[in-house]
N, C-alpha and C positions, 0 to 999 in steps of 0.2 A: 504494500500500500504506500502510495506517495504521501509524504508528510503533510503536504498542502491539501490533502483530502480530509484532514481531521477537522472536527468542529472546534470553534474558538470561543474564548481565549484558552490556550493550553500551552504547557511547557514542552519544548523539544530538547532532548539531550543528545548531542552529537558524540557518539561513542568514539569516533576517531580522534576528536579533540580531547576527550577525557584521557585516552591512551597517550596522546602526545604530551599533555600536561603532566601526567604522572611520570612518564619517562624523563621529561625535562627536569623536573624537580629531583628525581633520584640521581640523574647524571650530575647535577650541580653539587650534590653532596658526596659523590664518589671520592674516596680517598681522604675525606675530611676527618673521619673518625666520629662524626656527629650523626646521630640517628634521627629518623623522622617518626613522629607520632601524630599523624594528621588529625586535624580537628573535625569532628563529625557535624559541627554546626553548619558546614557548607552542604555536604550531600544529603545528610539525614536519611540515608538509604543504605541498607546492608549490602546490596550488590556492589555499590561503589566502594564502601569500606573494605569489602573482600578484595576488590581489585587493588586497592592501595596496599593491603597486607601482602598480597601475592607479589607485588612489585618490590617489596623489601621493607615496608614500614614495620616498626617493632611493636606497634599497638595502635590504639585509637584514643584520641582525646575527646571528652564530652564536656558540656557545660551543665547539664542537668541530669538528675537521676532517671527521668523518663527516657532520655537518649541512651543511658547506660542499660536500661531494661530492654530496650529494642535490640541493642547489640548482644546482650546476654541471651535473649531469645533466639538470636541467629547464630549463637555459638562463636561470637567474634570477640577478640580482645588480645592481650590484656588492655584494661581500660584505665585511663587517668582522667579523673573528674577535676577539671581546673576551676573548681568552685567549692565553696563551703557547703556542708550539709548541716542545716540548722533546724532544730525543732524535733520533738519526739516522733512525729509521723514520718519524717524523712529519715531520721536515724533508724527507725524500724525497717524502712524499705532498704536501706543500705545493708543492714544486718541480714535481711532476707536474701539479698544478692550474695553475700558472703556464704550464707548457709547453702546456697546452690553451687558453691565452688567457683564463683566468678572472681577472677583476679582483678580487683578494682582498688585504685589508690585515690584518695581524695585530698583536697587542699584544706589546710587549717591556717588561721591567722591570729588566733587568740586563745587565751586560757579557757574561755567559754566553750570554744569548739572542742578542745581536748577533754574538758569535763563531760560534755555531752557524749562524745565518742566513748569515753571510758565507762560511763554509765550504761550506754547501749551494749557495749561489749560484755559488761557484767551480767546484764539481763539475758543476753542471747547466747553467751558462751563462745562468741566469735572473736577473732582478733583482727581488727581493722588495720589498714595501712594508710600512711599519710605522708604528704610533702607539705612543707611550710611555704605559703605564698609570701613573697616579699614585695614591697612596693618599689617598683623600678622607676617611679616618676610619674605614673599615671594618676596617682591620687584617687584610687578606687578602693581596693582592698589590699591587705598585706602588711607585714611587720615593717616598722619604720627604721629600725636600727639593727645592726648585726648583733648587738648585745641582746636585744629582744628576741631575735631569731634563735640564738644559742639557748636562752632560757626556755623557749618553747620546745626546742628539740629535747632538752633534758626532761621537760615535763612529759613529752610523748614517750620517751624511753621509760621513765618511772611509772607511767600508767600502763605499760605493757603493750603499747601500740607500736606497730611496725613502722618506725621512722625511716623513710627512704630518701629524703633529700629536700630540695627546694625548687620553687618555680617563680618566675616573674614574667610580666608581659609589658612590652614597650609599645602598647597600642596608641599611646599619645603621639607616636611618630606620624600617624595619618593626618594629624592636624597641621603638619609642616609641609607645605607644597614644594619648597625649594630643596634640591638634592643635597647640597653640602651641609646646610644647617640640619637637615634630617639625618644625615650620616652621623654628625656630631652628637645629635640627640640619642640615636640608637646606641652608639658606642658608650655614651655616658650611662645609659640605662643598663647595658650589659655589664659595664664596670661595676655598677652598684650591686647587681646580682652576685657578681664574683666576690665582692667584698664580704657579703654574707657567707658565701661558700668558704672563703678563707678563714673567717672567724670560727666557723663550725669545725673546720679541720684543726685549727689551733686548739680548740676545746676538746679534741678527741672524738668529734662527731662528724667525720667527713661525709658529705652527701654522696650517695650513689647516683642520684638523679639531680641534674641541674638543667631544668627545662624552661625554654623561653620561646619567644618569637612568633610573629605572624608572617604571612607570605611575603610581605614587602621588605622584611629585614633578614630573611634567611641567608642571603649572600654574605652579609656582615657577620651574623651570628655563627655561621658554620665555619668561619675563620677565626673565631674568638676562643682563645684558650680557656678551658674550664667548663664550657658549655657542652653538655652531653647529648641533648636532644632538642628538637624543634616541634612546635605545635601548629605549624602552618595549616590553614584550611582552605582559604579562598582560591589558591592556585589551581585546584583540581577542576573547577568550572571556569574560573576567571570571570571578571565583569568589567564594565567600562570604568568604574572607580579604580579598580586594581590596575588597569592598564596605564593609568597615570603615574603609577609608581614603578611598574615593571614593563615599560613599553617594548613591544615587539617580541616578547619572550614566550608568552602563553597564548593559547587560542581560546576563542569564545566557544565554550561547550554548551552553555545554557542560553536558550532564547525563548521568548514568548511569542507564539504564533497568534496573530490577531487579524481580524477582518476589517477592511475599510468600510465604513458605513456611509459617509458622505464626503464630497470634496468641494471646497469653496476656493475663491481666488487666492486667499492668503493662508488657508489652513485646510486640513482634512481631519476627520474624526474616525476613530476606530473603536472596537468593542472591548477594549481593555482599560479598565479604570483602576482606582486604588484598591478595589477588592481582589484584583488579580495581579497587580504590578506595584511594587514599592517605589518611592521616590526619595528615600531618606538620604541618599548620596547624590541627589540631583536627578536630572531627566535621563530616561533611557533613550538609546539611539538605534537607528536602523543599522544593519551590518556595514553598509558602505558610508555611514555617517551623513547621508544626504538629508535626513530629517530626524527630528527628535520628538519625544512625547513631552511637549512643553508645559502642558497643564493636565492634571487628572481630576476628574470627578468620580463619583462612585462606580459608574459602569462605562465611562467614556474617557478617551484621551484625545486631546487636541494635538495634532501633528503639525509641526511647522518646519520650514527649511526649503531649500530649492528642490528637493526630491519630491515634494508633494505634487508638482506639476505633472509627474508621470503616473500618479495614482488614479484609480477609478473605483467607484463603489463595487463592493463584492470581491475586490482583490485581497489576497492574503499576503501579509508581510511579517517579517520577524523583527522583534525588538530585542536588543541586548540590554538586560537590566543593568542599572547603575549599581545595584547591590543585589547580587544573586541570592544571598542568604535569606533576606527578608521577603524577597519575591517568592521563592520556592516554598517558603513556610505557609503561603496562602493556598497551596495546591496539594492534591492528594497523590498524583502520579506523574512520572516522567514518561513521555513517549520517546523511546530510545530509537535514535535514527542513525543509519550508516549510509552515506552517499545519497541522502535525500529520501531513503526508504525506511519506513517504520519496521523495526526488527523485533521490538519487544516493548513491554510496558512494565515499569518498575514502580512499586508503591513507595511513597515518601513516608515511611513509617515513623520517622522522627519529627515530622511536621507537627507543630503546636504542642509538642511534648515539653512544655515550659515549667513543669513541676518537678 
């Protein structure tokens, strides 16, 4: 079946581009000694995670327990949850995963986290594993000083929790559009993470895991001494926002197929609105860049740009999301395409698993 015979709006996933992006990332890490634990927040689909593991990833990173449960049901892992598990309901879900034999490591950042984990372990008879999240400059979560990190590591050990190391995320790099200041910011963030790692080593608590980095900083992080693994996610599908940071390296694997509803002198309208297409990183573009989704309403997008002159009602076009993660989270399936033909349909089982 030709992909353009599908009803719209719907997601197309170009399998060839996924394979290219996976191979490109793994080739960039070859010989570095730094491993890849890709973030599930981008594909949210076990079939893609399996491809990443088969290509050489050492495990999968998740943000939420719901995503970890999807991976566990698919028999995939080991899992790093780069987030804190807070509250008795979530602690019980974590312990249930451990009781199933799932290898999952979670992030902690406070004594509160450790106390909750310790109590959950006592009640369940399980032994959780943890890394300490350090604040690498993003001002979100994480310990502030190496001394605080060392104290927390000691607390984990004393509580009988499997202390595995540390993680940090330099996500604030995406707010810096200029390459040289961004490089300096990334290097400063990775240096901060390493200062925590060095303090742990000096205290007799050397981290086995030092985990960092989004897709736009892997080139620097993979050459930074002390870093053991990367949590890159976006690279596997790529999007127009990511292209601004890694131009010409990855291919657009994820597009939204939409139908043109009407064409006017200065704009056209298609059937993809904010219920099927996100705009949190700006407007989505056509593959050739000749028009963009300049404005979204609930079920419509206004298309503008020189390319609208060639459009006609009923025509199907592909839009490259500015942010693939938040766009795909609105959908239930990928229509998997190779050379324009639909070859499979993969459920997005991690979509909206935000608990």
